[in-house]
Backbone as a chain_set.jsonl record, in Angstrom:
{"seq": "XXXXXXXXXXXXXXXXXXXXXXXXXXXXXXXXXXXXXXXXXXXXXXXXXXXXXXXXXXXXXXXXXXXXXXXXXXXXXXXXXXXXXXXXXXXXXXXXXXXXXXXXXXXXXXXXXXXXXXXXXXXXXXXXXXXXXXXXXXXXXXXXXXXXXXXXXXXXXXXXXXXXXXXXXXXXXXXXXXXXXXXXXXXXXXXXXXXXXXXXXXXXXXXXXXXXXXXXX", "coords": {"N": [[4.417, 8.363, -17.28], [2.612, 6.128, -15.357], [2.772, 4.501, -13.109], [3.512, 4.682, -9.746], [6.017, 4.257, -7.435], [7.52, 4.141, -4.426], [10.131, 3.56, -2.23], [10.369, 3.974, 1.145], [12.272, 5.135, 3.819], [11.686, 4.587, 7.125], [12.575, 4.735, 9.731], [12.954, 3.363, 13.047], [13.929, -0.015, 13.289], [15.718, 0.056, 10.944], [13.556, 0.168, 9.169], [11.545, -0.261, 6.245], [9.001, 1.326, 4.335], [6.335, 1.585, 1.901], [5.12, 3.465, -0.848], [2.643, 3.141, -3.126], [1.215, 3.757, -6.206], [-1.099, 5.101, -8.694], [-0.564, 7.447, -10.947], [-2.15, 8.626, -12.924], [-4.744, 8.06, -12.088], [-4.698, 9.251, -9.648], [-4.457, 8.088, -7.12], [-3.272, 6.196, -4.277], [-1.668, 3.657, -2.244], [-0.477, 3.058, 1.057], [2.071, 1.162, 2.389], [2.843, -0.469, 5.295], [3.35, 1.862, 7.219], [4.619, 2.417, 9.622], [7.069, 3.994, 11.55], [6.961, 6.581, 10.585], [4.529, 7.972, 9.549], [3.699, 10.482, 8.566], [5.469, 11.073, 6.553], [4.601, 9.568, 4.395], [2.223, 10.831, 3.716], [3.244, 13.338, 2.989], [4.8, 12.67, 0.733], [2.842, 11.614, -0.929], [1.161, 13.848, -1.27], [2.93, 15.521, -2.629], [2.947, 14.363, -5.084], [0.416, 14.596, -5.884], [-1.429, 12.659, -5.068], [-3.974, 10.698, -3.563], [-4.128, 8.928, -0.591], [-5.662, 5.944, -0.244], [-5.783, 3.523, 1.086], [-4.282, 1.872, 3.854], [-1.941, -0.561, 3.972], [-0.941, -3.5, 5.623], [1.787, -5.641, 5.908], [2.129, -7.402, 7.983], [1.176, -7.866, 11.461], [3.006, -6.889, 13.383], [4.213, -4.485, 15.7], [6.213, -2.711, 14.88], [5.691, -2.307, 12.262], [3.126, -1.419, 12.079], [2.656, 0.742, 13.728], [2.256, 3.293, 12.784], [-0.228, 3.377, 11.693], [-2.683, 4.489, 12.787], [-2.211, 7.259, 12.884], [-1.779, 7.843, 10.154], [-4.238, 7.155, 9.07], [-5.808, 9.063, 10.35], [-4.956, 11.467, 9.114], [-5.441, 11.103, 6.448], [-7.795, 9.74, 5.955], [-7.83, 7.164, 5.074], [-8.45, 3.598, 4.791], [-7.687, 0.685, 6.743], [-6.105, -2.194, 5.621], [-5.573, -5.575, 6.057], [-4.485, -8.862, 7.131], [-7.171, -10.86, 8.415], [-6.62, -11.916, 10.938], [-4.832, -10.227, 12.085], [-3.193, -8.809, 14.862], [-3.554, -6.119, 15.263], [-5.93, -5.505, 14.131], [-8.297, -4.605, 11.473], [-9.878, -2.717, 8.828], [-10.518, -3.677, 6.336], [-10.466, -6.93, 5.478], [-7.862, -8.963, 4.229], [-7.126, -11.835, 2.471], [-5.548, -14.926, 1.408], [-5.316, -14.824, -2.046], [-6.912, -12.583, -2.316], [-7.582, -9.456, -4.002], [-6.638, -6.099, -4.761], [-7.434, -3.082, -6.198], [-5.434, -0.46, -7.403], [-5.935, 2.27, -8.783], [-5.275, 1.728, -12.112], [-3.699, -0.431, -11.614], [-3.162, -3.663, -10.136], [-3.099, -5.241, -7.007], [-2.142, -8.328, -5.846], [-2.761, -10.734, -3.328], [-0.866, -12.767, -1.211], [-1.044, -15.156, 1.295], [1.34, -15.738, 3.65], [2.254, -17.391, 6.026], [4.464, -17.828, 8.854], [6.87, -16.203, 9.736], [5.09, -14.747, 11.241], [1.67, -15.548, 12.084], [-0.167, -14.036, 10.579], [0.991, -13.048, 8.285], [1.337, -11.343, 5.179], [2.062, -11.215, 1.671], [2.509, -8.871, -0.891], [1.794, -8.627, -4.262], [2.414, -7.243, -7.378], [1.456, -7.888, -10.443], [1.731, -6.61, -12.957], [4.007, -4.641, -13.047], [5.718, -6.47, -11.95], [6.423, -6.6, -9.155], [7.148, -7.356, -5.821], [6.151, -6.988, -2.542], [7.597, -7.873, 0.274], [7.682, -7.732, 3.031], [8.499, -9.037, 6.188], [9.028, -11.53, 5.322], [10.746, -12.352, 3.185], [13.967, -11.182, 3.132], [16.78, -9.304, 1.819], [19.083, -11.601, 1.195], [18.462, -13.064, 3.458], [15.897, -14.316, 5.719], [12.722, -13.951, 7.455], [12.558, -14.252, 11.043], [11.631, -17.059, 13.119], [9.722, -18.52, 15.807], [9.099, -21.066, 16.664], [9.275, -24.599, 15.843], [7.086, -25.394, 14.392], [6.21, -22.964, 13.304], [8.429, -22.459, 11.727], [8.188, -24.537, 9.873], [5.827, -23.704, 8.589], [6.816, -21.354, 7.456], [8.794, -22.341, 5.719], [7.182, -23.765, 3.884], [5.657, -21.658, 2.897], [7.654, -20.103, 1.671], [8.577, -21.888, -0.299], [6.329, -21.987, -1.93], [6.106, -19.296, -2.824], [8.496, -19.006, -4.277], [8.018, -20.818, -6.26], [5.832, -19.776, -7.628], [6.139, -17.008, -8.268], [7.612, -15.048, -10.883], [11.072, -15.257, -11.959], [12.196, -12.791, -12.557], [10.957, -11.016, -10.931], [11.024, -8.183, -8.824], [11.994, -7.866, -5.454], [10.983, -6.343, -2.453], [11.797, -5.602, 0.663], [10.778, -5.489, 4.202], [12.654, -4.426, 5.91], [15.906, -2.93, 5.973], [18.054, -5.0, 5.821], [19.978, -6.26, 4.343], [22.653, -6.489, 1.856], [21.945, -4.683, -0.009], [19.184, -2.569, -0.994], [17.053, -3.785, -2.254], [16.046, -6.66, -4.227], [15.96, -9.486, -6.461], [13.813, -12.244, -7.345], [15.282, -14.193, -8.718], [17.966, -13.59, -7.986], [17.831, -14.022, -5.221], [17.135, -16.742, -5.102], [19.518, -17.779, -6.017], [21.431, -16.865, -4.216], [20.569, -16.434, -1.556], [21.023, -17.935, 1.48], [19.01, -19.372, 2.847], [17.261, -20.025, 0.88], [18.544, -21.66, -0.827], [18.958, -24.101, 0.32], [17.93, -27.54, 0.32], [16.026, -29.047, 1.634], [13.696, -29.381, 4.393], [14.937, -30.105, 6.789], [17.597, -29.207, 6.491], [17.058, -26.522, 6.294], [16.04, -25.929, 8.865], [18.349, -26.495, 10.337], [20.075, -24.509, 9.402], [18.777, -22.235, 10.363], [19.146, -22.7, 13.092], [21.925, -22.548, 13.296], [22.583, -20.031, 12.419], [23.966, -17.719, 13.368], [26.633, -18.599, 13.53], [27.038, -19.295, 10.85], [26.819, -16.785, 9.591], [29.072, -15.499, 10.677], [31.127, -17.083, 9.642], [30.916, -16.571, 6.939], [31.189, -13.88, 6.65], [28.966, -12.19, 6.838], [26.579, -9.567, 7.492]], "CA": [[4.528, 7.133, -16.486], [1.51, 6.11, -14.409], [3.079, 3.726, -11.92], [4.293, 5.354, -8.711], [6.521, 3.298, -6.459], [8.586, 4.732, -3.619], [10.592, 2.88, -1.022], [10.577, 5.029, 2.13], [12.934, 4.749, 5.073], [10.75, 5.084, 8.132], [13.146, 4.729, 11.068], [12.865, 2.093, 13.754], [15.039, -0.932, 13.047], [15.963, 0.11, 9.497], [12.298, -0.188, 8.512], [11.093, 0.27, 4.966], [7.597, 1.342, 3.954], [6.203, 1.773, 0.463], [4.006, 4.208, -1.434], [2.353, 2.533, -4.427], [0.076, 4.495, -6.729], [-1.363, 5.333, -10.104], [-0.569, 8.899, -11.095], [-3.289, 9.036, -13.755], [-5.965, 7.97, -11.279], [-4.548, 10.111, -8.479], [-4.652, 7.322, -5.889], [-2.123, 5.423, -3.822], [-1.765, 2.951, -0.972], [0.726, 3.091, 1.882], [2.35, -0.16, 2.944], [3.637, -0.465, 6.533], [3.829, 3.232, 7.491], [5.493, 2.27, 10.788], [7.473, 5.078, 12.437], [6.941, 7.908, 9.956], [3.354, 8.061, 8.683], [3.59, 11.787, 7.917], [6.275, 11.052, 5.336], [3.765, 9.024, 3.315], [1.304, 11.906, 3.319], [4.043, 14.354, 2.306], [5.175, 12.198, -0.594], [1.616, 11.503, -1.731], [0.744, 15.209, -1.623], [3.863, 16.059, -3.623], [2.63, 13.769, -6.379], [-1.023, 14.789, -6.071], [-2.07, 11.363, -4.881], [-4.748, 10.488, -2.334], [-3.912, 7.601, -0.022], [-6.974, 5.356, 0.015], [-5.656, 2.357, 1.957], [-3.046, 1.53, 4.546], [-1.767, -2.006, 3.924], [0.064, -4.059, 6.522], [2.272, -6.982, 5.592], [1.845, -8.212, 9.17], [0.705, -7.049, 12.569], [3.995, -6.481, 14.371], [4.063, -3.054, 15.973], [7.165, -1.873, 14.148], [5.15, -2.068, 10.923], [1.751, -0.898, 12.158], [2.445, 1.799, 14.721], [1.861, 4.54, 12.131], [-1.543, 3.239, 11.067], [-3.713, 5.408, 13.284], [-1.881, 8.617, 12.468], [-1.991, 8.006, 8.716], [-5.688, 7.143, 8.875], [-6.326, 10.357, 10.808], [-4.624, 12.583, 8.229], [-5.796, 10.817, 5.053], [-9.095, 9.098, 5.832], [-7.651, 5.844, 4.475], [-8.873, 2.439, 5.572], [-6.607, -0.268, 6.979], [-6.313, -3.514, 5.026], [-4.599, -6.518, 6.599], [-5.067, -10.186, 7.35], [-8.196, -10.76, 9.467], [-6.106, -12.299, 12.259], [-3.844, -9.255, 12.55], [-3.455, -8.356, 16.233], [-3.898, -4.705, 15.238], [-7.246, -5.339, 13.535], [-8.322, -3.973, 10.16], [-11.189, -2.368, 8.265], [-10.71, -4.519, 5.155], [-9.67, -8.151, 5.602], [-7.211, -9.494, 3.04], [-6.746, -13.234, 2.643], [-4.872, -15.466, 0.249], [-6.118, -14.699, -3.25], [-7.568, -11.28, -2.406], [-6.99, -8.468, -4.896], [-6.96, -4.709, -4.459], [-7.094, -2.202, -7.311], [-4.859, 0.864, -7.156], [-6.108, 2.807, -10.115], [-5.243, 0.693, -13.143], [-2.833, -1.521, -11.182], [-3.785, -4.617, -9.225], [-2.275, -5.921, -6.014], [-2.604, -9.66, -5.482], [-2.37, -11.028, -1.953], [-0.47, -14.113, -0.812], [-0.887, -15.387, 2.727], [2.629, -16.425, 3.8], [2.541, -17.538, 7.458], [5.793, -18.3, 9.224], [7.393, -15.185, 10.644], [3.93, -14.618, 12.122], [0.547, -16.224, 11.413], [-0.982, -13.158, 9.725], [1.854, -12.376, 7.308], [0.914, -11.262, 3.783], [2.971, -10.706, 0.646], [1.751, -8.125, -1.901], [2.401, -8.861, -5.58], [1.861, -6.479, -8.491], [1.891, -8.661, -11.606], [2.109, -5.769, -14.09], [5.423, -4.267, -12.958], [6.452, -7.589, -11.327], [6.944, -6.096, -7.886], [6.656, -8.064, -4.647], [6.446, -6.388, -1.237], [7.741, -9.128, 1.014], [7.638, -7.546, 4.473], [9.54, -9.767, 6.914], [9.049, -12.91, 4.821], [12.045, -12.482, 2.506], [14.865, -10.037, 3.104], [17.905, -9.497, 0.902], [20.087, -12.493, 1.76], [17.997, -13.792, 4.642], [14.448, -14.408, 5.825], [12.213, -13.578, 8.767], [12.751, -15.193, 12.134], [10.499, -17.847, 13.616], [9.9, -18.826, 17.223], [8.841, -22.476, 16.916], [9.494, -25.458, 14.683], [5.854, -25.349, 13.6], [6.249, -21.729, 12.514], [9.469, -22.64, 10.716], [7.593, -25.369, 8.82], [4.932, -22.823, 7.822], [7.639, -20.437, 6.673], [9.396, -23.137, 4.645], [6.162, -24.041, 2.869], [5.316, -20.376, 2.266], [8.761, -19.734, 0.789], [8.552, -22.786, -1.448], [5.237, -21.57, -2.808], [6.448, -18.015, -3.438], [9.54, -19.221, -5.273], [7.438, -21.594, -7.356], [4.785, -19.04, -8.335], [6.55, -15.699, -8.776], [8.663, -15.112, -11.909], [12.427, -14.975, -11.486], [12.546, -11.376, -12.719], [10.244, -10.213, -9.932], [11.826, -7.474, -7.834], [11.468, -8.011, -4.098], [11.185, -5.145, -1.658], [11.559, -6.11, 2.016], [10.308, -4.595, 5.252], [13.796, -3.855, 6.634], [17.155, -2.825, 5.22], [18.939, -5.923, 6.524], [20.897, -6.928, 3.437], [23.745, -5.723, 1.259], [21.337, -3.667, -0.858], [17.841, -2.266, -0.52], [16.07, -4.614, -2.945], [16.667, -7.775, -4.925], [15.035, -10.177, -7.359], [13.623, -13.655, -7.013], [16.41, -14.955, -9.258], [19.149, -13.368, -7.14], [17.655, -14.672, -3.921], [17.237, -18.188, -5.321], [20.915, -18.139, -6.239], [22.366, -16.374, -3.202], [20.041, -16.414, -0.188], [21.304, -19.275, 2.018], [17.793, -20.065, 3.25], [16.52, -20.416, -0.314], [19.336, -22.608, -1.594], [18.89, -25.421, 0.95], [17.053, -28.388, -0.487], [14.999, -29.74, 2.401], [13.325, -28.698, 5.622], [15.934, -30.365, 7.818], [18.712, -28.283, 6.288], [16.503, -25.197, 6.596], [16.036, -25.81, 10.327], [19.736, -26.461, 10.814], [20.618, -23.183, 9.107], [18.198, -21.316, 11.355], [19.798, -22.954, 14.383], [23.345, -22.202, 13.248], [22.697, -18.824, 11.603], [25.013, -16.816, 13.867], [27.92, -19.151, 13.105], [27.102, -19.193, 9.389], [27.116, -15.388, 9.252], [30.461, -15.213, 11.025], [32.003, -17.809, 8.726], [30.808, -16.03, 5.583], [31.363, -12.428, 6.672], [27.674, -11.531, 6.614], [26.184, -8.636, 8.554]], "C": [[3.466, 7.144, -15.395], [1.858, 5.449, -13.08], [3.971, 4.522, -10.978], [4.722, 4.314, -7.693], [7.69, 3.93, -5.72], [8.871, 3.847, -2.413], [10.997, 3.974, -0.027], [11.237, 4.467, 3.38], [12.165, 5.408, 6.223], [11.302, 5.075, 9.549], [13.042, 3.364, 11.711], [14.117, 1.259, 13.551], [15.268, -1.049, 11.544], [14.71, -0.3, 8.708], [12.149, 0.474, 7.158], [9.563, 0.274, 4.934], [7.523, 1.695, 2.484], [4.957, 2.578, 0.12], [3.83, 3.68, -2.852], [1.115, 3.208, -4.99], [-0.023, 4.509, -8.237], [-1.523, 6.835, -10.289], [-1.77, 9.373, -11.91], [-4.581, 9.041, -12.959], [-5.902, 8.839, -10.031], [-4.722, 9.409, -7.158], [-3.393, 6.531, -5.565], [-2.489, 4.647, -2.568], [-0.425, 3.084, -0.265], [0.898, 1.73, 2.527], [3.294, -0.016, 4.126], [4.203, 0.919, 6.869], [4.711, 3.337, 8.723], [5.798, 3.589, 11.496], [7.354, 6.481, 11.835], [5.748, 8.051, 9.025], [3.232, 9.398, 7.952], [4.397, 11.853, 6.628], [5.456, 10.537, 4.151], [2.796, 10.088, 2.793], [2.055, 12.987, 2.54], [4.379, 13.924, 0.883], [3.951, 12.057, -1.502], [1.148, 12.892, -2.182], [1.637, 15.787, -2.716], [3.539, 15.542, -5.02], [1.136, 13.825, -6.693], [-1.775, 13.457, -6.06], [-2.837, 11.351, -3.567], [-4.513, 9.059, -1.851], [-5.268, 7.033, 0.402], [-6.928, 4.214, 1.009], [-4.291, 2.359, 2.639], [-2.976, 0.005, 4.575], [-0.684, -2.428, 4.906], [0.469, -5.444, 6.053], [2.032, -7.931, 6.761], [1.648, -7.287, 10.352], [1.714, -6.697, 13.632], [4.029, -4.956, 14.481], [5.032, -2.189, 15.191], [6.744, -1.64, 12.699], [3.803, -1.344, 10.954], [1.595, 0.342, 13.019], [2.16, 3.166, 14.116], [0.466, 4.508, 11.541], [-2.517, 4.334, 11.481], [-3.456, 6.838, 12.814], [-2.167, 8.809, 10.983], [-3.479, 7.967, 8.37], [-6.282, 8.496, 9.248], [-6.1, 11.463, 9.776], [-4.996, 12.338, 6.771], [-7.219, 10.286, 4.889], [-9.03, 7.72, 5.207], [-8.229, 4.759, 5.374], [-7.721, 1.452, 5.658], [-6.997, -1.631, 6.423], [-5.191, -4.437, 5.49], [-5.261, -7.883, 6.704], [-6.068, -10.12, 8.493], [-7.715, -11.173, 10.854], [-5.053, -11.331, 12.779], [-4.168, -8.807, 13.967], [-3.841, -6.888, 16.315], [-5.288, -4.459, 14.673], [-7.157, -4.678, 12.172], [-9.751, -3.64, 9.772], [-11.537, -3.262, 7.087], [-9.858, -5.767, 5.296], [-9.127, -8.597, 4.254], [-6.76, -10.919, 3.34], [-6.036, -13.704, 1.379], [-5.796, -15.423, -0.968], [-6.894, -13.402, -3.37], [-6.854, -10.405, -3.429], [-7.459, -7.08, -4.474], [-6.507, -3.856, -5.63], [-6.528, -0.891, -6.787], [-4.859, 1.566, -8.497], [-6.158, 1.678, -11.116], [-4.362, -0.492, -12.772], [-3.563, -2.413, -10.18], [-2.747, -5.2, -8.279], [-2.921, -7.263, -5.71], [-1.984, -10.043, -4.147], [-2.029, -12.511, -1.795], [-0.417, -14.161, 0.713], [0.345, -16.259, 2.914], [2.975, -16.555, 5.291], [3.932, -18.11, 7.683], [6.407, -17.351, 10.228], [6.334, -14.805, 11.678], [2.717, -15.165, 11.36], [-0.205, -15.361, 10.409], [-0.203, -12.556, 8.561], [1.287, -12.486, 5.893], [2.07, -10.792, 2.911], [2.104, -10.056, -0.42], [2.497, -8.175, -3.233], [1.66, -8.038, -6.625], [2.326, -7.135, -9.777], [2.312, -7.811, -12.801], [3.579, -5.392, -14.062], [6.306, -5.35, -12.345], [7.2, -7.127, -10.069], [6.322, -6.894, -6.754], [7.108, -7.338, -3.39], [6.417, -7.522, -0.229], [7.731, -8.966, 2.531], [8.799, -8.23, 5.161], [9.576, -11.233, 6.498], [10.379, -13.2, 4.131], [12.774, -11.15, 2.588], [15.912, -10.27, 2.009], [18.941, -10.356, 1.626], [19.675, -13.253, 2.992], [16.48, -13.792, 4.658], [14.025, -14.003, 7.228], [12.423, -14.667, 9.805], [11.469, -15.922, 12.488], [10.797, -18.29, 15.038], [9.695, -20.293, 17.563], [9.137, -23.289, 15.659], [8.253, -25.478, 13.793], [5.822, -24.097, 12.721], [7.304, -21.82, 11.413], [8.962, -23.499, 9.565], [6.647, -24.542, 7.952], [5.736, -21.902, 6.916], [8.277, -21.155, 5.48], [8.395, -23.364, 3.515], [5.737, -22.762, 2.149], [6.392, -19.944, 1.281], [8.774, -20.593, -0.47], [7.476, -22.366, -2.445], [5.583, -20.275, -3.546], [7.483, -18.209, -4.547], [9.024, -19.988, -6.481], [6.526, -20.735, -8.237], [5.29, -17.746, -8.966], [7.663, -15.833, -9.814], [10.025, -14.707, -11.354], [12.796, -13.508, -11.598], [11.708, -10.452, -11.844], [11.241, -9.48, -9.043], [11.171, -7.643, -6.473], [11.928, -6.832, -3.25], [10.807, -5.48, -0.213], [11.124, -5.038, 3.001], [11.404, -3.956, 6.076], [15.018, -3.852, 5.72], [18.212, -3.678, 5.914], [20.012, -6.529, 5.626], [21.973, -6.01, 2.898], [23.238, -4.668, 0.284], [19.865, -3.557, -0.463], [16.752, -3.12, -1.156], [16.811, -5.716, -3.677], [15.679, -8.305, -5.962], [14.874, -11.61, -6.881], [14.812, -14.471, -7.496], [17.659, -14.816, -8.396], [19.021, -14.074, -5.803], [17.704, -16.191, -4.046], [18.692, -18.628, -5.413], [21.812, -17.856, -5.041], [21.866, -16.378, -1.77], [20.22, -17.8, 0.414], [20.046, -20.062, 2.382], [16.982, -20.569, 2.058], [17.306, -21.376, -1.196], [19.382, -23.983, -0.943], [17.788, -26.232, 0.269], [15.98, -29.124, 0.302], [14.789, -29.028, 3.733], [14.337, -28.921, 6.738], [17.114, -29.422, 7.713], [18.293, -26.853, 6.601], [16.516, -24.952, 8.109], [17.456, -25.699, 10.874], [20.363, -25.102, 10.558], [20.054, -22.147, 10.053], [18.913, -21.463, 12.695], [21.222, -22.413, 14.402], [23.604, -20.879, 12.524], [23.815, -17.894, 12.074], [26.393, -17.3, 13.432], [28.101, -19.025, 11.591], [27.46, -17.761, 8.974], [28.58, -15.059, 9.533], [31.421, -15.858, 10.038], [32.038, -17.167, 7.333], [30.88, -14.502, 5.532], [30.108, -11.661, 6.411], [27.324, -10.634, 7.78], [25.045, -9.213, 9.363]], "O": [[3.421, 8.073, -14.589], [1.298, 5.803, -12.043], [5.048, 4.979, -11.362], [3.895, 3.579, -7.154], [8.727, 4.221, -6.316], [7.965, 3.447, -1.682], [11.861, 4.8, -0.322], [10.807, 3.45, 3.924], [12.02, 6.629, 6.274], [10.568, 5.38, 10.489], [13.04, 2.339, 11.03], [15.234, 1.77, 13.633], [15.045, -2.102, 10.947], [14.796, -1.021, 7.714], [12.569, 1.612, 6.951], [8.916, -0.645, 5.436], [8.53, 2.065, 1.881], [3.893, 2.399, 0.712], [4.742, 3.758, -3.674], [0.073, 3.237, -4.334], [0.843, 4.002, -8.95], [-2.507, 7.421, -9.838], [-2.344, 10.419, -11.609], [-5.42, 9.925, -13.134], [-6.931, 9.132, -9.423], [-5.091, 10.039, -6.167], [-2.571, 6.237, -6.434], [-3.489, 4.938, -1.912], [0.622, 3.206, -0.9], [-0.031, 1.207, 3.143], [4.406, 0.493, 3.986], [5.416, 1.119, 6.806], [5.486, 4.286, 8.838], [4.88, 4.242, 11.993], [7.623, 7.467, 12.521], [5.932, 8.234, 7.822], [2.716, 9.443, 6.836], [4.052, 12.602, 5.714], [5.609, 11.023, 3.031], [2.583, 10.219, 1.588], [1.548, 13.493, 1.538], [4.258, 14.709, -0.057], [4.019, 12.345, -2.697], [0.783, 13.081, -3.343], [1.154, 16.464, -3.623], [3.822, 16.205, -6.017], [0.657, 13.193, -7.634], [-2.621, 13.178, -6.91], [-2.393, 11.93, -2.576], [-4.679, 8.102, -2.607], [-5.933, 7.571, 1.288], [-7.91, 3.953, 1.704], [-3.289, 2.791, 2.069], [-3.855, -0.647, 5.14], [0.362, -1.787, 5.004], [-0.374, -6.312, 5.828], [1.764, -9.116, 6.563], [1.912, -6.087, 10.273], [1.322, -6.24, 14.705], [3.893, -4.24, 13.488], [4.712, -1.046, 14.867], [7.376, -0.858, 11.989], [3.396, -0.732, 9.967], [0.52, 0.941, 13.046], [1.854, 4.108, 14.847], [0.016, 5.491, 10.952], [-3.1, 5.016, 10.639], [-4.379, 7.538, 12.398], [-2.735, 9.828, 10.59], [-3.924, 8.677, 7.469], [-7.153, 9.014, 8.549], [-6.972, 12.311, 9.586], [-4.887, 13.242, 5.943], [-7.789, 10.373, 3.801], [-10.063, 7.157, 4.844], [-8.465, 4.976, 6.562], [-6.88, 1.387, 4.761], [-8.073, -2.153, 6.715], [-4.01, -4.122, 5.338], [-6.445, -8.039, 6.405], [-5.84, -9.391, 9.458], [-8.343, -10.814, 11.851], [-4.439, -11.591, 13.814], [-5.314, -8.456, 14.249], [-4.396, -6.45, 17.322], [-5.784, -3.333, 14.723], [-6.085, -4.241, 11.755], [-10.707, -4.2, 10.309], [-12.706, -3.573, 6.859], [-8.631, -5.675, 5.24], [-9.849, -8.607, 3.257], [-6.093, -11.172, 4.344], [-5.937, -12.964, 0.4], [-6.92, -15.923, -0.923], [-7.482, -13.135, -4.418], [-5.665, -10.588, -3.692], [-8.538, -6.917, -3.905], [-5.339, -3.895, -6.017], [-7.066, -0.291, -5.856], [-3.898, 1.469, -9.259], [-6.981, 0.771, -10.996], [-4.281, -1.459, -13.529], [-4.464, -1.966, -9.471], [-1.661, -5.601, -8.695], [-4.1, -7.331, -5.359], [-0.829, -9.719, -3.869], [-2.798, -13.387, -2.191], [0.192, -13.297, 1.343], [0.402, -17.38, 2.409], [3.898, -15.892, 5.765], [4.497, -18.782, 6.82], [6.465, -17.644, 11.422], [6.648, -14.57, 12.845], [2.737, -15.236, 10.131], [-0.819, -15.889, 9.482], [-0.697, -11.635, 7.91], [0.826, -13.543, 5.463], [2.947, -10.058, 3.366], [1.08, -10.615, -0.816], [3.671, -7.815, -3.319], [0.438, -8.121, -6.746], [3.479, -6.959, -10.171], [3.161, -8.236, -13.585], [4.329, -5.778, -14.958], [7.518, -5.166, -12.232], [8.419, -7.251, -9.953], [5.107, -7.091, -6.724], [8.3, -7.101, -3.194], [5.358, -8.065, 0.086], [7.769, -9.964, 3.251], [9.953, -8.038, 4.777], [10.091, -12.079, 7.228], [11.055, -14.176, 4.456], [12.256, -10.118, 2.162], [15.917, -11.315, 1.358], [19.596, -9.892, 2.559], [20.471, -14.024, 3.528], [15.846, -13.32, 3.714], [14.866, -13.743, 8.088], [12.461, -15.854, 9.482], [10.367, -15.458, 12.193], [11.955, -18.421, 15.434], [10.08, -20.728, 18.648], [9.237, -22.745, 14.559], [8.368, -25.569, 12.571], [5.456, -24.159, 11.547], [7.101, -21.322, 10.305], [9.27, -23.224, 8.405], [6.66, -24.66, 6.727], [5.384, -21.695, 5.755], [8.292, -20.63, 4.367], [8.715, -23.181, 2.341], [5.486, -22.775, 0.944], [6.085, -19.474, 0.186], [8.961, -20.083, -1.575], [7.694, -22.389, -3.656], [5.376, -20.174, -4.756], [7.353, -17.639, -5.63], [9.531, -19.828, -7.591], [6.455, -20.942, -9.448], [4.905, -17.421, -10.089], [8.568, -16.65, -9.641], [10.121, -13.923, -10.41], [13.62, -13.019, -10.825], [11.754, -9.232, -12.006], [12.198, -10.083, -8.559], [9.949, -7.572, -6.349], [13.075, -6.389, -3.315], [9.626, -5.625, 0.099], [11.101, -3.849, 2.686], [11.138, -3.044, 6.859], [15.135, -4.675, 4.812], [19.147, -3.154, 6.52], [20.878, -7.252, 6.118], [22.185, -4.908, 3.402], [24.017, -3.846, -0.199], [19.366, -4.368, 0.318], [15.635, -3.172, -0.642], [18.04, -5.717, -3.746], [14.691, -7.649, -6.292], [15.689, -12.123, -6.114], [15.301, -15.342, -6.777], [18.333, -15.805, -8.108], [19.985, -14.657, -5.306], [18.263, -16.86, -3.176], [19.057, -19.707, -4.947], [22.833, -18.519, -4.858], [22.677, -16.33, -0.845], [19.631, -18.759, -0.084], [20.018, -21.285, 2.24], [16.12, -21.435, 2.208], [16.789, -21.854, -2.206], [19.803, -24.946, -1.583], [16.839, -25.676, -0.284], [15.11, -29.761, -0.292], [15.592, -28.189, 4.143], [14.572, -28.024, 7.547], [17.585, -28.894, 8.72], [19.087, -26.066, 7.115], [16.951, -23.897, 8.571], [17.723, -24.899, 11.771], [21.102, -24.591, 11.4], [20.783, -21.263, 10.504], [19.243, -20.472, 13.347], [21.671, -21.88, 15.417], [24.72, -20.633, 12.066], [24.537, -17.337, 11.247], [27.229, -16.499, 13.012], [29.185, -18.689, 11.114], [28.308, -17.558, 8.105], [29.245, -14.417, 8.721], [32.415, -15.249, 9.643], [33.055, -17.214, 6.642], [30.654, -13.905, 4.48], [30.156, -10.582, 5.82], [27.717, -10.895, 8.917], [24.572, -8.576, 10.304]]}, "num_chains": 1, "name": "protein.A"}
């Protein structure tokens, strides 16, 4: 089996990071190393993989604060959206691709939770690393109505483009399980079952009450 995919618990606010690699090629990328960059190096070494890139789904510190350390111990370069507040060595924009051995990562720009947010999609294994864009059973927060509109449009696009059997792997362990699928989220995520932007905004406004009424964490 050539495809290496590990979901790593990195501390912080139930943060997840990911190690994605090609065992035959001996290379891997680390996604959002956050609070435990050394863990990525340990896991890569155990599988005889060299980490070539550090990828950030977005520039919030709880996802990027391990970048410098992981770069120091691996020599990797940082790839992120060019507007990331943390900066990057390799800018990734909507439609960018990055090869990891024989596997390809395709980049979607999904603004909303923050302007620089990216989603990473591996079409071969049908894996989507969604960061704080889509969680299991919920979505990322927004601070303005304009940002909420961006998020709504980004979500609509993702749900339209990605196959239903895509597995989604979020940036935090905020749901009832550690991962999901597009089909499950379309059917069960309250933010993805509303039919218009007005209802989406209302759910954001009333989310605390909705959670209490439905016994959600």
